[in-house]
N, C-alpha and C positions, 0 to 999 in steps of 0.2 A: 454713413461713414463714422468711424470711431471718434474722430475729433468733434463732430457735431453732437454725438450722443454725450460725450464727456462735457461739452459746453452746456448742454441742456441740464444735465445732472448738477453741474456746478451752479448754474443759475437757480435751480430749485433749492439747493442747499444754502445758498446765500440768502434767499428769501426766508427760508425756515429759520436760519440763525438770527437774522435781523428781527424777525417777528418775536422770537423768544426773548431776545435782548431788549427790545423796545417795550414789549407789553408784558410777557409772562414773568420773566425774572424780576423786574422791578416790583410787580405785584406780590411776589413771594418774599421779597427782602424783609427781614425782621420777623417773618412768620414761619420760616422753615430753617432747618440747620444751615448756618452760614457757610460752613465748609463745603456742603453739598452744592450750594449755589456757586461758590468760588470755583470749585472743580469744573462745573458746567461751563463757566466762562473760559477757563483755561483750555478745556477740550474743544470748545468752539474755535478758539484762536489757533490751535494746532491744525484744525481742519481748514480754517480760512487761509492759512499760509499755503497749504497744499492746493486749495482751490485756486488761489491767485497764480500759483506756479503752473497748474494744469491749463488754465485759461490763457496764460501768456505763452504757452508752448504749443507744440503740435505732436501728433502721433509719431512723427519721424524722430523726435528727440529721444536720446538714449534712455532716459529715465521716465518717460511718459507713462508707460504701462505700470511701472513700479509705484509711481506717485498715485495713480488711480487705485491700485490695489491697497496701498497704505491708507488712502482716504476712506475707502470702503471699510477697512478694518477699524479705523478710528470712529466712523459713524456707527458701526455696529456696537462698539464698546460704549459709546455715548448713549445710545438708545437703551442698551442693557442697564446702564447706570440709572437713567431716568425712570425706567420702568421695572427695576428689580422688584422682586416679590415683596420684600419686607421693608417697610419704612421708607418708601421712595418719596420723591418730592410731591407727587400727586396726593399720596396718602397724608403727608404732612400738611399740605395745603388744605385738604378737606377738614382735617382735624382742627386747623386754625380758622375754619369758616370762611375761607377764600371762596368767592363766588366764581367757580370755574366755568359755569355757563356764560356769564357775562364776559369773562376773560376770553372764552372761545369765540364769542361774537366779535370782540375787539380785534382778536388775532386774525379772524377771517376777513374782516374789513381791510385791515392793513395788508394782508396777503394780496387781495384784489388790487390795491393801489400799487404794490410793488410789482405784481405781474404786468400791470399796464405799463409801468415805467420800463420794465425789462423789454417789452415788445416795441416801445416807441423809441426811447433814447438809450436804452440799455442801462444796466446797473454798473456803478463804479466798482473798482476792486474792493473786496471785503476788507474792512478796517478791524484791526485787532484791538483788544481792550487791555490785555494783560502782558503782551509781549512787545 
């Protein structure tokens, strides 16, 4: 069912955003372009607002499909920004000698914790930082 698929996608996106904001972005603060990091937080918040709206609604709601479509577009833009070919946050982090392997391990451990929480008690609505 469409609603269950949307809920699963929203849960995965909440987990991803929370991991980046708790582990990845703080490790990059002061080591990469500050504007790039701030834009990432704002992009996350735009997505979180839509995620919360989608989770609180149902496929029968008038704007459900449109919200899912816009969320998809926002995520595609966010990924493109983070992974753009030249001078992206990963390249800047490597240039600043950030240990991306260690960060990856921390992020994976946190992901497992959040997935377990999602399966047992559920995740709370996504909290915004900039809005």
